[in-house]
C-alpha positions as CSV (number, residue, x, y, z in Angstrom):
1,M,10.7,7.5,6.8
2,S,12.5,5.4,4.9
3,T,16.5,4.3,4.4
4,A,18.3,4.0,1.0
5,A,19.3,0.7,2.3
6,E,15.9,-0.5,2.2
7,T,14.2,-2.9,0.0
8,V,10.7,-2.1,-1.0
9,T,8.6,-4.3,-2.9
10,S,6.6,-2.7,-5.9
11,L,2.7,-3.0,-6.1
12,D,1.1,-1.9,-9.7
13,C,-2.7,-1.6,-9.0
14,T,-4.0,1.5,-11.7
15,G,-6.5,-0.1,-13.8
16,L,-7.7,-2.0,-11.0
17,R,-11.5,-1.1,-8.7
18,C,-12.4,-1.6,-5.6
19,P,-11.3,-3.6,-4.7
20,M,-8.5,-5.0,-5.9
21,P,-5.6,-3.0,-5.2
22,I,-6.0,-3.4,-1.1
23,V,-6.7,-7.8,-1.6
24,K,-3.6,-7.7,-3.7
25,L,-1.8,-5.3,-1.3
26,G,-3.1,-7.9,1.2
27,L,-1.1,-11.0,-1.0
28,A,1.1,-9.2,-1.2
29,I,2.3,-7.9,2.4
30,R,1.9,-11.0,3.6
31,Q,4.9,-12.1,1.2
32,V,7.5,-9.9,3.1
33,A,8.9,-8.9,6.4
34,S,7.5,-7.4,9.5
35,G,9.0,-4.0,9.2
36,A,9.1,-4.5,5.2
37,L,8.0,-1.3,3.0
38,V,5.3,-2.2,-0.3
39,E,5.0,0.8,-2.0
40,V,1.1,0.5,-3.8
41,R,0.4,2.5,-6.7
42,A,-3.4,2.7,-8.0
43,D,-6.0,5.2,-9.8
44,D,-8.7,3.9,-7.9
45,V,-11.1,6.7,-6.8
46,A,-11.7,4.4,-3.5
47,F,-8.1,3.7,-3.2
48,E,-7.6,6.4,0.1
49,P,-10.5,5.6,2.0
50,D,-10.6,1.7,1.5
51,L,-6.1,1.9,2.8
52,R,-6.7,4.0,5.5
53,A,-10.0,1.1,6.8
54,W,-7.8,-1.7,6.2
55,A,-4.5,0.1,8.2
56,R,-6.7,0.3,11.0
57,Q,-8.4,-3.0,10.7
58,T,-4.6,-5.1,10.0
59,G,-2.2,-2.3,12.2
60,H,0.0,-1.6,9.1
61,A,1.4,1.4,8.6
62,I,1.2,3.7,6.2
63,V,4.0,5.7,6.1
64,E,3.1,7.7,3.3
65,F,0.5,9.2,1.1
66,D,0.5,10.7,-2.5
67,G,-2.9,11.6,-3.8
68,G,-3.9,12.6,-7.6
69,S,-4.8,10.8,-10.5
70,V,-2.3,7.9,-9.5
71,A,-2.2,8.0,-5.7
72,R,1.0,6.4,-4.0
73,A,1.3,4.8,-1.1
74,L,4.7,3.7,0.8
75,V,2.8,1.0,3.9
76,R,5.6,-0.7,6.9
77,K,4.4,-4.2,7.2
78,A,3.5,-4.6,11.2
């Protein structure tokens, strides 16, 4: 769970299709410190399975995931 004092980097990937939301997330997460949060919004139907596979492979943690027409994920950098 995040706290109000934490800085969250936001990434809007709506309109992008696989693999671009994960590519953009990978680029963004390289720019933040270990333990930092990145929020991603995406409407690609493959986003959730792609995100879960990416997190398993990279070791980053999915802190929150809200599905829907525009999914929202909060990822903590390892």
